[in-house]
C-alpha positions as CSV (number, residue, x, y, z in Angstrom):
1,X,65.8,114.7,89.2
2,X,67.9,112.4,87.0
3,X,68.9,114.2,83.8
4,X,68.8,112.6,80.4
5,X,72.5,112.4,79.9
6,X,72.8,110.4,83.2
7,X,70.3,108.0,81.9
8,X,72.3,107.5,78.8
9,X,75.5,107.0,80.7
10,X,74.1,104.5,83.2
11,X,75.4,106.4,86.2
12,X,74.9,109.8,87.9
13,X,77.9,111.9,86.9
14,X,76.9,115.0,88.9
15,X,80.1,116.9,89.9
16,X,81.0,116.4,93.6
17,X,82.4,119.2,95.7
18,X,86.0,118.2,96.4
19,X,85.7,119.5,100.0
20,X,83.1,116.8,100.7
21,X,84.2,113.9,102.9
22,X,82.9,111.1,100.8
23,X,83.1,108.4,103.6
24,X,81.2,110.6,106.0
25,X,78.5,111.6,103.5
26,X,78.0,108.0,102.3
27,X,77.7,107.0,105.9
28,X,75.1,109.7,106.6
29,X,73.1,108.9,103.5
30,X,72.9,105.2,104.2
31,X,71.7,105.8,107.7
32,X,69.2,108.5,106.6
33,X,67.8,106.3,103.9
34,X,68.0,102.9,105.7
35,X,70.3,101.6,103.0
36,X,72.7,98.7,103.2
37,X,75.9,98.6,101.1
38,X,77.0,95.2,99.8
39,X,80.3,94.8,98.1
40,X,81.9,91.9,96.3
41,X,85.5,90.9,97.0
42,X,86.5,92.1,93.5
43,X,85.6,95.7,94.3
44,X,88.3,98.3,95.0
45,X,89.6,98.3,98.6
46,X,88.0,101.6,99.5
47,X,84.5,100.3,98.5
48,X,85.1,97.1,100.4
49,X,86.1,99.1,103.5
50,X,83.0,101.3,103.4
51,X,80.5,98.4,102.8
52,X,78.2,97.0,105.5
53,X,79.0,93.5,104.2
54,X,81.7,92.1,101.8
55,X,81.5,88.7,100.4
56,X,81.3,86.4,97.4
57,X,78.2,85.8,95.2
58,X,76.7,83.2,97.6
59,X,77.2,85.4,100.7
60,X,75.8,88.5,98.9
61,X,72.7,86.6,97.9
62,X,72.2,85.3,101.4
63,X,72.7,88.8,102.9
64,X,70.3,90.4,100.4
65,X,67.6,87.8,101.1
66,X,67.5,88.6,104.8
67,X,68.2,92.3,105.1
68,X,65.6,94.6,106.5
69,X,67.0,97.7,104.7
70,X,64.8,99.7,102.4
71,X,67.5,100.2,99.9
72,X,70.2,97.7,98.8
73,X,73.2,99.2,97.1
74,X,75.1,96.4,95.3
75,X,78.7,97.3,94.7
76,X,79.4,94.6,92.2
77,X,78.2,93.8,88.6
78,X,74.7,94.0,87.1
79,X,73.7,90.3,87.6
80,X,74.4,90.7,91.3
81,X,72.0,93.6,91.4
82,X,69.4,91.5,89.5
83,X,69.8,88.6,92.0
84,X,69.2,91.0,94.9
85,X,66.1,92.5,93.1
86,X,64.6,89.1,92.3
87,X,65.1,88.1,96.0
88,X,63.7,91.4,97.3
89,X,61.2,92.7,94.7
90,X,59.7,95.3,97.2
91,X,63.1,96.9,97.9
92,X,64.9,99.4,95.8
93,X,68.1,97.9,94.5
94,X,70.8,100.3,93.2
95,X,74.1,99.6,91.3
96,X,76.5,102.6,91.2
97,X,77.1,102.0,87.4
98,X,74.7,100.0,85.2
99,X,77.6,99.5,82.8
100,X,79.2,97.1,85.3
101,X,78.4,94.0,83.3
102,X,80.0,90.5,83.3
103,X,81.8,88.8,80.4
104,X,80.7,85.4,81.7
105,X,77.0,86.5,81.9
106,X,77.4,88.0,78.4
107,X,78.7,84.7,77.0
108,X,75.3,83.1,77.7
109,X,72.5,84.7,75.6
110,X,69.1,83.9,77.2
111,X,67.3,83.0,74.0
112,X,70.1,80.8,72.8
113,X,70.4,79.1,76.2
114,X,66.6,78.5,76.3
115,X,66.8,76.9,72.9
116,X,69.7,74.7,74.1
117,X,67.7,73.7,77.1
118,X,64.7,72.9,75.0
119,X,66.8,70.6,72.9
120,X,67.6,68.5,76.0
121,X,64.3,68.2,77.8
122,X,65.4,65.3,79.9
123,X,68.2,67.3,81.6
124,X,68.2,69.2,84.9
125,X,69.5,72.7,84.3
126,X,72.1,74.1,86.7
127,X,73.3,77.6,86.1
128,X,76.1,79.5,87.6
129,X,75.0,82.7,89.5
130,X,77.0,84.7,86.9
131,X,74.0,84.9,84.5
132,X,71.2,87.2,83.7
133,X,67.8,86.8,85.4
134,X,66.4,85.6,82.0
135,X,68.9,82.7,82.0
136,X,68.0,81.9,85.6
137,X,64.3,81.8,84.6
138,X,65.0,78.7,82.5
139,X,67.1,77.1,85.2
140,X,66.3,74.5,87.8
141,X,68.8,75.4,90.4
142,X,71.5,78.2,90.6
143,X,74.9,77.6,92.0
144,X,78.0,79.7,93.0
145,X,81.6,78.6,93.0
146,X,81.2,78.1,96.8
147,X,78.4,75.5,96.5
148,X,78.6,74.2,92.9
149,X,80.2,70.9,93.7
150,X,78.0,70.1,96.7
151,X,74.8,71.0,94.8
152,X,75.8,68.9,91.8
153,X,76.6,66.0,94.1
154,X,73.2,66.4,95.8
155,X,71.6,65.0,92.6
156,X,71.7,61.3,91.8
157,X,74.9,60.1,90.1
158,X,73.1,59.2,86.9
159,X,71.2,62.6,86.7
160,X,71.5,64.2,83.2
161,X,72.6,67.8,83.8
162,X,73.2,70.9,81.7
163,X,75.7,73.2,83.4
164,X,76.1,76.8,82.2
165,X,77.6,79.1,81.4
166,X,81.2,78.6,82.6
167,X,83.0,75.7,80.8
168,X,86.0,75.9,83.1
169,X,84.0,75.6,86.3
170,X,81.9,72.9,84.7
171,X,84.9,71.0,83.6
172,X,86.4,71.2,87.1
173,X,83.3,69.9,88.7
174,X,83.1,67.1,86.1
175,X,86.7,66.2,87.0
176,X,86.3,66.1,90.8
177,X,82.9,64.4,90.8
178,X,83.2,62.0,87.9
179,X,80.1,63.5,86.3
180,X,79.5,64.1,82.6
181,X,77.5,67.3,82.7
182,X,76.7,68.9,79.3
183,X,78.5,72.2,79.4
184,X,77.6,75.6,77.9
185,X,80.7,77.2,76.2
186,X,81.1,80.4,78.2
187,X,83.9,81.8,80.3
188,X,85.1,84.8,82.4
189,X,87.6,87.0,80.6
190,X,89.5,87.7,83.8
191,X,90.0,84.0,84.8
192,X,90.8,83.0,81.2
193,X,93.7,85.4,81.0
194,X,96.0,84.0,83.7
195,X,99.4,82.9,82.4
196,X,100.5,79.4,83.2
197,X,104.1,80.3,82.3
198,X,104.2,83.3,84.6
199,X,102.7,81.3,87.5
200,X,105.5,78.7,87.0
201,X,108.0,81.5,87.0
202,X,106.5,82.9,90.2
203,X,106.7,79.4,91.8
204,X,110.4,79.3,91.0
205,X,110.8,82.7,92.6
206,X,108.7,81.7,95.6
207,X,109.2,77.9,95.9
208,X,107.4,77.8,99.3
209,X,104.3,79.6,98.0
210,X,100.9,78.0,97.7
211,X,99.0,78.6,94.5
212,X,95.4,79.5,95.2
213,X,93.1,79.4,92.1
214,X,89.5,80.0,91.4
215,X,87.7,77.2,89.5
216,X,86.8,79.6,86.7
217,X,90.5,79.5,85.7
218,X,91.6,77.4,82.7
219,X,92.3,73.8,83.4
220,X,96.0,74.2,83.1
221,X,96.0,76.8,85.8
222,X,93.8,74.7,88.1
223,X,96.2,71.8,87.7
224,X,99.1,74.0,88.9
225,X,97.1,75.1,92.0
226,X,97.6,73.7,95.5
227,X,94.1,75.0,96.5
228,X,91.1,75.5,94.2
229,X,88.0,77.3,95.5
230,X,85.7,80.3,95.5
231,X,87.0,83.7,96.6
232,X,85.6,83.0,100.1
233,X,87.3,79.6,100.2
234,X,90.6,80.9,99.1
235,X,90.5,83.6,101.7
236,X,89.6,81.1,104.4
237,X,92.5,78.9,103.4
238,X,94.9,81.8,103.4
239,X,93.9,82.8,106.9
240,X,94.2,79.3,108.3
241,X,97.4,78.3,106.5
242,X,100.8,78.5,108.2
243,X,102.4,79.4,104.9
244,X,103.7,82.9,104.4
245,X,103.6,83.3,100.6
246,X,100.6,82.8,98.3
247,X,100.2,83.2,94.5
248,X,96.6,84.1,94.0
249,X,94.9,83.3,90.6
250,X,91.6,85.2,90.8
251,X,90.6,88.8,90.4
252,X,93.1,90.8,92.4
253,X,90.5,92.6,94.5
254,X,90.5,89.7,97.0
255,X,94.0,90.5,97.9
256,X,92.7,93.5,99.9
257,X,90.8,91.4,102.3
258,X,93.5,88.7,102.4
259,X,96.1,91.4,103.4
260,X,93.7,92.9,106.0
261,X,93.2,89.6,107.7
262,X,96.8,88.4,107.3
263,X,99.1,91.5,107.4
264,X,102.1,89.3,108.1
265,X,101.7,87.2,104.9
266,X,102.7,87.9,101.3
267,X,100.0,87.7,98.6
268,X,101.2,87.7,95.0
269,X,98.7,88.3,92.3
270,X,99.0,85.9,89.4
271,X,99.6,87.9,86.2
272,X,97.7,87.7,83.0
273,X,99.1,86.8,79.6
274,X,100.1,89.4,77.1
275,X,100.4,92.1,79.7
276,X,103.1,93.9,81.7
277,X,100.6,94.4,84.6
278,X,101.4,92.4,87.7
279,X,97.7,91.8,88.5
280,X,94.5,90.9,86.8
281,X,91.5,93.2,87.4
282,X,88.0,93.0,86.1
283,X,87.3,96.2,84.2
284,X,83.6,95.9,84.9
285,X,83.9,95.5,88.7
286,X,86.2,98.6,88.7
287,X,83.6,100.8,87.1
288,X,82.1,101.3,90.6
289,X,83.8,104.1,92.5
290,X,83.3,106.0,95.8
291,X,82.0,109.0,93.8
292,X,79.4,106.9,92.0
293,X,78.4,105.3,95.2
294,X,77.8,108.7,96.8
295,X,75.8,109.9,93.8
296,X,73.7,106.7,93.6
297,X,72.8,107.0,97.3
298,X,72.0,110.7,97.0
299,X,69.8,110.3,93.9
300,X,68.6,106.7,94.5
301,X,69.6,105.9,90.9
302,X,70.4,103.9,88.9
303,X,67.9,101.2,90.0
304,X,67.9,97.6,88.8
305,X,64.6,96.5,87.4
306,X,63.6,92.9,86.4
307,X,60.5,92.0,84.4
308,X,57.9,90.6,86.8
309,X,57.3,87.4,84.8
310,X,61.1,86.8,84.5
311,X,61.6,87.5,88.2
312,X,58.9,85.1,89.2
313,X,60.6,82.3,87.3
314,X,64.2,83.3,88.2
315,X,63.6,83.5,92.0
316,X,62.7,79.8,92.2
317,X,66.2,78.4,91.3
318,X,67.8,81.0,93.6
319,X,65.6,80.0,96.5
320,X,66.4,76.3,95.7
321,X,70.1,77.1,95.9
322,X,69.7,78.9,99.2
323,X,67.6,76.0,100.6
324,X,70.2,73.3,99.5
325,X,73.1,75.5,100.8
326,X,71.4,75.8,104.2
327,X,70.8,72.1,104.4
328,X,74.5,71.5,103.5
329,X,75.6,74.1,106.0
330,X,77.2,76.3,103.4
């Protein structure tokens, strides 16, 4: 039984016996309950290692849409759990900590966005996956950083488009496609914080290093980059490249998988501004822990719920994204 204080906290904080082998118990529980554990690349290394599948937002949505598990545990942030629930309304979707939000999703209030959309009735609405279900409900097609450019280019060149909420990703797509999409003024606090000056200094220290940057970064950082792409695209490039050194400007969780796949290479996290930290972590992503994962599997809580009317509208642009992505081979 979930106690009241757990409900208020948004996660089950039941004490765990220190003698328990968390990995073994999590493995036992997922098999016993026919649960699948999905983890984003921005999770801690131990959560990535124990997950059944690790990927970026597009891959996680694709995996959730086709799983035959009874329970989906999304080790990521809340909007990812919502996306899984919208795609799988009959499945139980759990997130280890409901407080794992997203600054980018928070920068786009659903009511304000709906009003903005209503003021431009002749525009097609393209929303980044990093949004709430309520924002997706007033969207024509959802995109991720993996497929955003290709989906935008699938529309006629003269199509009037609203793109939200990430102004940096939208500006990047406008630049590489020649489009003039109308942009919502939102951003990710992690990708906004990378220091141009510190990246330049790292390039001086490692002159042969390639700079890999996520398109959510500020324009000045993107201009410094040798490769711009989603977490999955940056990982793929790092694996294929014959370079040995890489400066990586995205959430530092991706370095875990990069190092696993390329142990002989050197991955240097791009540092944020106004910080002595050598890496840039998302405080929301890191709310999920092995202990919370164990408790959420044990108690099957906290569960993500989406209003039925909102879910019915939100699933359409997600399905449209998946259909276009399939056609494009993404």
